[in-house]
NUTI-841605 format. One record per atom (N, C-alpha, C): x, y, z. Coordinates in steps of 0.1 Angstrom, whole numbers, padded with zeros to 4 digits, always signed. Atoms other than C-alpha are relative to their C-alpha. Example, Ala and Ser with C-alpha at 12.3 -4.5 7.8 and 13.67 -1.06 7.14 Angstrom:
# NUTI-841605
+0009-0012+0000/+0123-0045+0078/+0009+0012+0000/-0009-0011+0000/+0137-0011+0071/-0008+0011+0008/
***
This chain:
# NUTI-841605
+0008+0013-0006/+0086+0505-0083/+0008-0008+0008/-0010+0003-0011/+0095+0485-0052/+0005-0015-0010/-0006+0009+0010/+0118+0458-0061/-0010-0011+0005/+0001+0006-0006/+0105+0424-0055/+0005-0018-0007/-0007+0019-0001/+0113+0383-0051/-0009-0007-0003/+0012+0014-0001/+0100+0350-0056/+0002-0003+0013/+0003+0005-0012/+0086+0340-0027/+0002-0014-0001/+0003+0014+0003/+0074+0305-0042/+0000-0003-0011/+0004+0010+0012/+0068+0282-0075/-0011-0009+0004/+0008+0006-0003/+0039+0268-0076/-0007-0006-0014/+0002+0009+0014/+0023+0246-0100/-0017+0008-0008/+0012-0008+0009/-0009+0269-0115/-0005+0011+0010/+0004-0013-0005/-0030+0297-0109/-0009+0004+0013/+0008+0002-0011/-0055+0284-0085/+0010+0002+0014/-0006+0001-0017/-0028+0275-0059/+0003+0017+0002/-0008-0015-0009/-0013+0313-0062/-0006+0007-0004/+0014-0004-0003/-0044+0328-0062/-0002-0004+0014/+0001+0003-0016/-0048+0310-0026/+0005+0006+0009/-0010-0004-0005/-0016+0316-0015/+0000+0016-0001/+0003-0009+0001/-0017+0352-0028/-0012+0009+0008/+0011-0002-0008/-0048+0358-0008/+0004+0002+0014/-0006+0001-0014/-0034+0344+0022/+0009+0015+0005/-0007-0016-0004/-0005+0375+0023/-0009+0007-0003/+0008-0010+0001/-0030+0395+0012/-0002+0003+0013/+0005-0004-0007/-0047+0392+0041/+0012+0002+0014/-0015+0002-0008/-0019+0393+0062/+0009+0016+0000/+0002-0017+0003/-0017+0429+0048/+0020+0001-0005/-0009+0000+0004/+0015+0415+0025/-0004+0005-0015/+0004-0004+0015/+0011+0429-0014/+0006-0012-0008/-0011+0014+0002/+0017+0400-0035/-0009-0005-0013/+0003+0001+0013/+0015+0395-0076/+0005-0016-0001/-0002+0015+0004/+0019+0362-0096/+0004-0003-0015/-0002+0003+0016/+0034+0357-0129/+0003-0016-0006/-0006+0007+0007/+0037+0330-0155/+0015-0005-0004/-0014-0003+0002/+0070+0314-0154/+0004-0010-0016/-0001+0004+0014/+0086+0299-0185/+0007-0015+0004/+0004+0016+0001/+0085+0261-0174/-0006-0004-0005/+0006+0001+0007/+0077+0241-0193/-0003+0003-0017/+0001-0005+0012/+0077+0261-0227/-0014+0006-0003/+0006-0004+0002/+0050+0266-0244/-0017-0006+0003/+0015+0005-0004/+0023+0244-0226/-0004+0008+0009/+0009-0009-0005/-0009+0263-0218/+0003+0015-0004/+0005-0012+0008/-0012+0290-0239/-0011-0003-0001/+0017-0002+0005/-0042+0306-0242/-0003-0010+0013/+0008+0007-0005/-0050+0286-0213/+0003+0003+0014/-0009-0004-0016/-0036+0305-0178/-0009-0002+0011/-0003+0008-0012/-0049+0282-0152/+0013-0011+0001/-0014+0010-0001/-0022+0259-0162/+0013+0005-0003/-0016-0005-0002/+0012+0265-0156/+0006+0002+0015/-0003-0005-0014/+0039+0273-0129/-0003+0014+0000/-0001-0010-0002/+0037+0303-0113/+0009+0009+0008/+0000-0006-0010/+0055+0323-0097/-0003+0014+0013/+0004-0011-0011/+0043+0343-0062/+0013+0006+0001/-0012-0015-0002/+0061+0379-0059/+0001+0010+0013/+0002-0009-0006/+0063+0401-0029/+0012+0009-0004/-0007-0014-0006/+0081+0432-0019/+0014-0007-0001/-0012+0009-0015/+0116+0420-0011/+0001+0004+0015/+0001-0006-0022/+0114+0442+0026/-0013-0010+0003/+0009+0011-0006/+0085+0414+0030/+0000-0011+0000/+0000+0014+0000/+0099+0384+0019/+0000-0011+0014/-0002+0008-0010/+0114+0372+0053/-0020-0003+0010/+0018+0004-0011/+0068+0378+0070/-0001-0008-0011/+0007+0006+0010/+0058+0367+0039/+0005-0019+0001/-0001+0011-0002/+0078+0333+0047/-0006-0003+0013/+0018+0006-0015/+0058+0333+0084/-0005-0001-0003/+0015+0002+0003/+0030+0337+0070/+0000-0017-0005/+0007+0013+0005/+0029+0305+0049/+0010-0016+0006/-0007+0004-0012/+0056+0288+0076/-0013-0005+0007/+0013-0003-0008/+0023+0297+0098/-0008-0014-0009/+0011+0007+0005/-0004+0282+0072/+0003-0014+0001/-0010+0015+0001/+0024+0253+0066/-0008-0013+0012/+0004+0008-0013/+0016+0241+0106/-0014+0001+0001/+0019+0004+0001/-0020+0247+0103/-0004-0013-0012/+0007+0009+0013/-0023+0223+0069/+0002+0004-0011/-0006-0005+0013/-0017+0224+0035/-0019+0006-0005/+0013-0014+0009/-0040+0249+0009/-0008-0012-0005/+0008+0011+0003/-0067+0228-0005/+0006+0007-0017/-0009-0002+0009/-0044+0219-0040/+0010-0006+0004/-0020+0002+0001/-0016+0215-0027/+0002-0012+0001/-0003+0016+0003/+0000+0181-0027/+0018-0004+0011/-0012-0002-0009/+0026+0168+0003/+0010-0004-0012/-0009+0006+0001/+0059+0159-0013/+0016+0001+0002/
***
């Protein structure tokens, strides 16, 4: 199994799916997992809860470049300016 690295943590599954789609278009494998942030909040409700975006460790820099280019173009739907 490849070593995975956390690219980002996002607030929900919908945004994680959007980011993974963007990365996969750039031929970067992507997966996500529910974090333990917030404990049992959202148990049984997969859309609720923070998600870690995971990519192969050797693709981490490339993935960051892809996200940076997207941020230059504008926020993804569901993202908020912080």
